[in-house]
C-alpha positions as CSV (number, residue, x, y, z in Angstrom):
1,M,-18.9,90.9,-88.3
2,R,-21.9,91.3,-89.5
3,Q,-23.1,90.9,-92.9
4,T,-25.3,94.5,-94.1
5,S,-26.2,93.4,-97.5
6,K,-29.5,91.6,-97.8
7,P,-30.4,89.4,-100.7
8,G,-31.4,90.9,-104.1
9,P,-34.3,90.1,-106.3
10,G,-31.9,87.3,-108.5
11,Y,-31.9,85.5,-105.0
12,Y,-35.7,85.7,-105.0
13,L,-35.9,84.8,-109.0
14,S,-33.2,82.2,-108.8
15,F,-35.3,79.7,-106.9
16,L,-37.3,79.5,-109.9
17,L,-34.3,78.2,-111.9
18,I,-32.2,76.5,-108.9
19,G,-35.5,74.7,-107.8
20,P,-35.8,72.7,-111.3
21,L,-32.4,72.4,-112.1
22,T,-31.3,70.5,-109.0
23,Y,-34.4,68.7,-108.6
24,L,-33.6,67.4,-112.1
25,A,-30.2,66.7,-110.9
26,H,-31.2,64.4,-108.1
27,E,-33.3,62.3,-110.5
28,L,-30.6,62.2,-113.1
29,G,-28.4,60.9,-110.0
30,H,-30.7,58.0,-109.7
31,W,-30.7,57.4,-113.3
32,A,-26.9,57.4,-113.9
33,G,-26.5,55.4,-111.1
34,G,-28.5,52.9,-111.9
35,E,-27.1,52.6,-115.4
36,A,-23.6,53.0,-113.9
37,V,-24.3,49.1,-112.2
38,G,-25.8,48.0,-115.6
39,V,-29.4,48.5,-114.6
40,D,-31.8,49.9,-117.8
41,M,-33.2,53.1,-116.0
42,W,-36.5,55.3,-116.9
43,M,-37.0,59.0,-115.6
44,T,-39.5,61.3,-114.9
45,L,-39.4,64.9,-113.4
46,N,-39.8,63.0,-109.4
47,K,-38.9,59.5,-109.9
48,A,-36.6,57.3,-111.2
49,G,-36.3,53.5,-111.6
50,A,-35.6,50.4,-113.4
51,V,-37.3,49.1,-116.5
52,D,-39.7,46.7,-116.2
53,D,-37.5,43.6,-117.4
54,S,-34.2,45.1,-115.7
55,M,-34.6,43.6,-112.5
56,P,-31.8,45.1,-110.2
57,G,-30.1,42.8,-107.1
58,R,-30.1,44.3,-103.5
59,L,-26.8,46.1,-104.2
60,E,-27.7,47.7,-107.4
61,A,-31.1,48.9,-106.0
62,I,-29.1,50.3,-102.8
63,I,-27.1,52.0,-105.4
64,I,-29.8,53.6,-107.1
65,A,-31.8,54.4,-104.2
66,A,-28.4,56.3,-102.5
67,S,-27.6,58.0,-106.0
68,G,-30.2,60.7,-105.6
69,P,-29.8,61.7,-101.9
70,V,-25.7,61.7,-103.1
71,V,-26.1,64.2,-105.8
72,T,-28.5,66.5,-103.4
73,L,-25.7,66.4,-100.8
74,V,-22.7,67.1,-103.1
75,I,-24.8,69.8,-104.7
76,A,-25.1,71.0,-100.9
77,V,-21.9,71.0,-100.0
78,I,-20.6,72.8,-103.0
79,A,-23.3,75.3,-102.3
80,W,-22.3,75.8,-98.5
81,Q,-18.6,76.4,-99.6
82,L,-19.5,78.9,-102.2
83,A,-22.1,80.4,-99.8
84,T,-19.5,80.9,-96.8
85,T,-16.6,81.7,-98.8
86,R,-17.8,84.1,-101.2
87,R,-20.5,85.4,-99.4
88,S,-23.3,84.1,-102.2
89,F,-26.9,84.4,-101.3
90,I,-27.4,82.7,-104.5
91,A,-25.6,79.7,-103.2
92,Y,-27.1,79.9,-99.9
93,G,-30.5,79.8,-101.9
94,V,-29.1,76.6,-103.8
95,L,-28.6,74.7,-100.3
96,Y,-31.4,76.0,-98.7
97,F,-33.7,74.0,-101.5
98,Q,-31.7,71.1,-101.0
99,L,-32.6,71.5,-97.3
100,M,-36.1,71.8,-98.3
101,F,-36.3,69.2,-100.9
102,R,-35.2,66.6,-98.4
103,L,-37.5,68.0,-95.5
104,V,-40.3,67.7,-97.6
105,A,-39.2,63.7,-98.8
106,G,-38.7,63.1,-95.1
107,G,-41.6,64.6,-94.0
108,I,-43.7,62.0,-96.2
109,T,-41.4,59.1,-94.9
110,L,-42.2,60.5,-91.3
111,A,-46.0,60.7,-91.7
112,G,-45.9,57.1,-93.4
113,N,-47.2,57.8,-96.6
114,H,-43.9,56.8,-98.8
115,P,-40.4,55.9,-97.8
116,N,-38.0,58.5,-99.5
117,D,-34.5,57.5,-101.0
118,E,-32.7,57.6,-97.3
119,A,-35.5,55.5,-96.1
120,A,-35.7,52.7,-98.7
121,V,-31.7,52.5,-98.3
122,G,-32.1,52.3,-94.3
123,V,-34.4,49.6,-94.7
124,M,-32.6,47.9,-97.7
125,L,-29.5,47.9,-95.3
126,G,-31.4,46.7,-92.4
127,I,-31.3,50.0,-90.1
128,G,-34.7,51.1,-90.7
129,A,-36.6,54.1,-92.4
130,Y,-35.8,56.8,-90.1
131,P,-31.8,56.9,-89.5
132,L,-30.6,57.8,-92.8
133,T,-33.9,60.3,-93.2
134,I,-33.1,62.3,-90.3
135,A,-29.5,62.2,-90.5
136,M,-29.7,63.6,-94.0
137,S,-32.2,66.2,-92.8
138,L,-29.9,67.5,-90.1
139,L,-26.8,67.6,-92.1
140,L,-28.6,69.9,-94.5
141,L,-30.1,72.0,-91.4
142,A,-26.4,72.0,-89.9
143,L,-25.2,73.3,-93.3
144,T,-28.1,75.8,-93.9
145,W,-27.7,77.4,-90.3
146,D,-24.3,77.5,-90.4
147,T,-24.6,79.5,-93.7
148,A,-27.6,81.6,-92.6
149,R,-25.6,82.5,-89.2
150,R,-22.6,83.7,-91.5
151,L,-24.9,85.6,-93.8
152,R,-27.8,87.1,-92.1
153,P,-29.9,86.6,-95.0
154,G,-33.2,87.6,-92.7
155,L,-36.1,86.5,-92.2
156,L,-37.9,87.5,-95.3
157,A,-35.2,85.7,-97.2
158,N,-35.9,82.3,-95.2
159,F,-39.5,82.7,-95.3
160,A,-39.3,83.6,-99.4
161,G,-37.0,80.7,-99.8
162,Y,-39.4,78.5,-97.8
163,A,-42.3,79.6,-99.8
164,L,-40.5,79.5,-103.3
165,S,-39.3,76.1,-102.6
166,S,-42.6,74.6,-101.5
167,L,-43.9,76.1,-105.1
168,V,-41.5,74.4,-106.9
169,I,-41.4,70.8,-105.2
170,T,-45.4,71.4,-105.5
171,V,-45.3,71.9,-109.3
172,F,-42.6,69.0,-109.9
173,V,-44.7,66.7,-108.1
174,F,-47.7,67.6,-110.0
175,A,-46.6,68.0,-113.2
176,D,-44.8,64.7,-112.8
177,S,-48.0,63.2,-112.1
178,L,-49.5,64.6,-114.9
179,M,-46.6,63.1,-117.3
180,R,-46.7,59.6,-115.6
181,G,-50.6,60.0,-116.3
182,A,-49.9,60.5,-120.1
183,D,-46.9,58.0,-119.8
184,I,-44.3,60.7,-120.6
185,R,-40.9,60.0,-119.4
186,L,-37.8,62.2,-119.7
187,L,-35.2,59.2,-120.1
């Protein structure tokens, strides 16, 4: 059966809340992963890492790097479940943002500029930068595609999701660079 309803204004406005909250949840995942294994951590809007005098071992570094993507994947799976079972366009927006978030990070890795979290884990595991980066992106794409096929949000909703996700990601990266330049950290 075809979905006849389309996303309303709440779908579009929700990206302005979804993006920042799930972005922070991803970074908080890194921070919490490090703290859970006994590494003193710091966090900004777009980065989390070990405090200078707290040097993590190889296993701890893998856990820290993987914790953010694991949080993102959990958010995506919950959003996929809600979107497909409750036909929620807002949950679709949450899922869509997770895809965009990891695609941008993966694109930066593929461009060779800076390894994203998945690439860092892959390198530490000895499988290279690309397998986990591509696998995460393909998994999120599959969940998003499945949901879009079921909900049929329309081209406008997807283009708007792309534009709003891009805006949130750009603002976060820019604000983070300003905050780090001023040596401001969230944690």
